[in-house]
VOGU-3710 file (C-alpha; in Angstrom, 3 decimals, decimal comma):
1> xxxxxxxxxx> 0,000/0,000/0,000  1,120/3,552/-0,765  0,010/6,381/1,527  0,614/10,062/0,837  -0,094/12,646/3,535  -0,602/16,350/2,847  0,194/18,241/6,034  1,751/21,392/7,432  3,505/19,344/10,126  5,256/16,239/8,733
11> xxxxxxxxxx> 7,277/15,940/11,944  4,105/15,059/13,865  4,010/11,676/12,125  7,154/10,279/13,763  5,097/7,677/15,734  4,404/5,957/12,408  8,098/5,032/12,269  7,546/2,547/15,102  5,532/-0,520/16,090  3,312/-2,284/13,531
21> xxxxxxxxxx> 3,289/0,550/10,989  7,056/0,959/11,196  7,581/-2,780/10,696  5,271/-2,761/7,676  7,444/-0,042/6,135  10,610/-2,017/6,880  9,128/-5,084/5,172  8,257/-3,062/2,076  4,542/-3,700/2,537  3,861/-0,014/3,124
31> xxxxxxxxxx> 5,223/3,189/1,599  4,377/6,474/3,366  5,322/9,852/1,932  4,769/13,252/3,566  4,090/16,432/1,591  4,274/19,805/3,316  1,885/21,871/1,230  3,375/25,098/2,614  6,233/24,455/0,176  3,766/24,842/-2,694
41> xxxxxxxxxx> 2,236/28,138/-1,537  2,625/30,918/-4,109  1,667/33,808/-1,840  4,808/34,295/0,306  4,350/30,741/1,613  0,994/31,712/3,133  -1,336/28,731/3,212  -4,322/30,473/4,819  -6,422/33,579/4,321  -9,522/35,339/5,634
51> xxxxxxxxxx> -12,907/33,907/4,563  -15,032/35,782/2,057  -18,092/37,247/3,773  -16,234/37,612/7,072  -16,131/35,257/10,015  -13,865/33,869/12,687  -10,438/32,400/11,991  -8,524/31,655/8,804  -9,187/29,156/6,034  -6,698/26,980/4,184
61> xxxxxxxxxx> -6,303/28,240/0,654  -7,018/25,925/-2,257  -3,875/26,639/-4,301  -1,164/25,074/-2,057  -3,191/21,902/-1,563  -4,091/21,563/-5,254  -0,469/22,005/-6,299  0,838/19,578/-3,665  -1,801/17,064/-4,739  -0,870/17,452/-8,419
71> xxxxxxxxxx> 2,795/16,773/-7,601  2,046/13,332/-6,134  2,605/10,322/-8,379  -0,685/8,464/-8,261  -3,030/6,256/-10,265  -6,447/5,879/-8,678  -6,212/6,775/-4,977  -8,855/7,126/-2,279  -8,487/10,726/-1,146  -9,482/11,303/2,471
81> xxxxxxxxxx> -10,173/14,732/3,901  -10,050/14,855/7,699  -13,109/16,909/8,599  -15,181/17,058/11,828  -18,301/17,197/9,626  -17,376/13,997/7,791  -18,624/10,424/8,158  -17,503/8,882/11,434  -14,571/6,480/11,161  -15,082/2,946/12,452
91> xxxxxxxxxx> -13,648/-0,561/12,153  -15,689/-1,385/9,056  -14,283/1,693/7,351  -10,726/0,676/8,303  -11,359/-2,762/6,799  -12,568/-1,086/3,617  -9,495/1,164/3,378  -7,195/-1,821/3,948  -8,303/-3,171/0,553  -6,976/-0,100/-1,290
101> xxxxxxxxxx> -3,583/0,231/-2,968  -3,313/4,025/-2,716  -4,528/6,416/-0,011  -4,054/10,161/0,222  -4,826/11,979/3,491  -5,357/15,739/3,526  -4,799/17,171/7,002  -6,343/20,532/7,701  -5,498/23,194/10,228  -6,857/26,561/11,280
111> xxxxxxxxxx> -10,608/27,167/11,029  -11,263/25,032/7,966  -10,806/24,658/4,214  -11,691/26,542/1,102  -14,678/24,476/-0,059  -13,150/24,026/-3,531  -10,532/21,666/-2,070  -13,273/19,052/-1,799  -13,352/18,431/-5,560  -10,137/16,429/-4,997
121> xxxxxxxxxx> -11,720/14,308/-2,285  -13,443/10,916/-2,382  -14,106/10,609/1,383  -14,709/13,150/4,142  -14,015/11,431/7,458  -14,149/12,350/11,150  -12,868/10,489/14,206  -15,857/11,557/16,281  -18,020/14,392/17,515  -15,247/16,691/18,655
131> xxxxxxxxxx> -12,777/19,096/17,057  -8,991/18,677/17,008  -6,426/21,381/16,316  -5,548/19,703/13,024  -6,045/16,524/11,041  -2,673/14,954/11,846  -3,713/12,979/14,935  -6,858/11,760/13,200  -4,850/10,673/10,154  -2,369/8,734/12,317
141> xxxxxxxxxx> -5,206/6,957/14,098  -6,865/5,971/10,825  -3,579/4,850/9,274  -2,719/2,675/12,271  -6,195/1,104/12,317  -6,011/0,449/8,563  -2,433/-0,761/8,117  -2,715/-3,463/10,786  -5,465/-5,062/8,684  -3,299/-5,436/5,579
151> xxxxxxxxxx> -2,406/-9,103/4,959  1,099/-10,020/6,216  1,350/-6,955/8,483  0,428/-8,653/11,757  0,645/-12,236/10,540  -2,402/-14,419/11,019  -5,658/-12,948/9,768  -7,333/-14,333/12,879  -5,203/-11,934/14,937  -7,588/-9,121/14,076
161> xxxxxxxxxx> -10,784/-10,989/13,192  -11,628/-11,305/16,896  -10,864/-7,649/17,662  -13,619/-5,537/19,152  -15,912/-4,289/16,352  -14,449/-6,611/13,676  -17,107/-9,211/14,429  -19,734/-6,633/15,347  -19,251/-7,376/19,058  -16,780/-6,227/21,670
171> xxxxxxxxxx> -13,873/-8,574/22,278  -14,083/-11,259/24,977  -11,750/-11,126/28,042  -8,310/-12,676/27,636  -5,757/-14,048/30,108  -2,137/-15,190/30,119  0,295/-16,663/32,670  0,281/-17,033/35,625  -2,940/-18,941/36,267  -3,320/-17,424/39,745
181> xxxxxxxxxx> -2,214/-13,817/40,274  -2,949/-12,218/43,652  -5,920/-14,506/44,120  -7,366/-13,756/40,672  -7,554/-16,975/38,691  -8,105/-17,716/35,015  -11,598/-19,118/34,243  -11,463/-22,911/34,339  -12,957/-23,288/30,871  -9,850/-21,682/29,336
191> xxxxxxxxxx> -7,678/-24,282/31,055  -9,846/-27,211/29,952  -8,468/-27,680/26,427  -12,067/-28,180/25,259  -12,150/-26,054/22,094  -15,925/-26,001/21,656  -16,562/-24,958/25,250  -13,892/-22,258/24,927  -15,559/-20,968/21,744  -18,939/-20,848/23,494
201> xxxxxxxxxx> -17,462/-19,068/26,530  -15,783/-16,450/24,363  -18,949/-15,838/22,367  -21,021/-15,481/25,538  -18,500/-13,110/27,088  -18,408/-11,002/23,908  -22,189/-10,730/23,934  -22,203/-9,912/27,643  -19,603/-7,152/27,321  -21,402/-5,670/24,316
211> xxxxxxxxxx> -24,792/-5,829/26,065  -23,392/-4,151/29,169  -21,185/-1,503/27,581  -22,326/-0,868/23,995  -25,915/-2,117/23,584  -26,257/0,189/20,574  -23,993/-2,187/18,624  -26,631/-4,898/18,935  -29,267/-2,789/17,155  -27,907/-3,705/13,735
221> xxxxxxxxxx> -26,270/-7,011/14,670  -27,833/-10,183/13,262  -27,910/-12,725/16,076  -27,499/-16,406/15,268  -29,805/-18,929/16,930  -27,030/-19,731/19,397  -26,501/-16,062/20,204  -30,245/-15,485/20,678  -30,305/-18,156/23,392  -27,321/-16,518/25,093
231> xxxxxxxxxx> -28,981/-13,099/24,915  -32,152/-14,462/26,507  -30,049/-15,787/29,365  -28,291/-12,427/29,763  -31,575/-10,508/29,806  -33,161/-12,876/32,319  -30,135/-12,524/34,575  -30,308/-8,733/34,338  -34,062/-8,615/35,016  -33,611/-10,754/38,138
241> xxxxxxxxx> -30,899/-8,413/39,360  -28,476/-11,312/39,661  -24,759/-11,022/38,845  -23,962/-12,215/35,346  -22,912/-15,835/35,306  -20,405/-17,135/32,804  -21,934/-19,408/30,192  -19,197/-21,975/30,704  -17,129/-22,561/33,808
//
């Protein structure tokens, strides 16, 4: 995958030199290039100006971004504008982006953009219902979430298939050694070696966590017959005011 980032602050992206993204670059799976569009500004390197009609703050001018965009070698990229008014980013969107060969991120700053910049854009995306100083942190988050889904980046595909949101549910609890730590022990089912019971326990725990913490995710989730039975049990337990019991012990 090739990623180009248009930004006023290329130095902010140093975290992408490390961890999973950094390793993907070392392996040649990923190529990231940074383009400071201030270098393309014709007007005394000014990238912003006052909005027509008046108003608060300064807007990014179209010219530096258009010229920086034109200078990028590209074929058919997805062009992502980081914008608080855009569609909210989620795991499904990251999975979609991971299928692309070319991505271009345009990181804004100041009060906003000249609207004409958007003719370059295929996707307007936001991290959530809040405003950041610029698009750099949002771009890094999206790149990290996307790159880890590229085949061969983190190894086994199953490594991310069970992640929270990938299946539509939150991820089940996980444990590692030691078995007993300060009186807190690993659930017996995970020590049993019984693969089917472990699968059932994990599914139940995923449903329970989702039901407790993010019930909104279940609104559009298609339950299987097995999951419907587990949900009935969870709801009965909640209605009785009893503590949730694990499906498998």
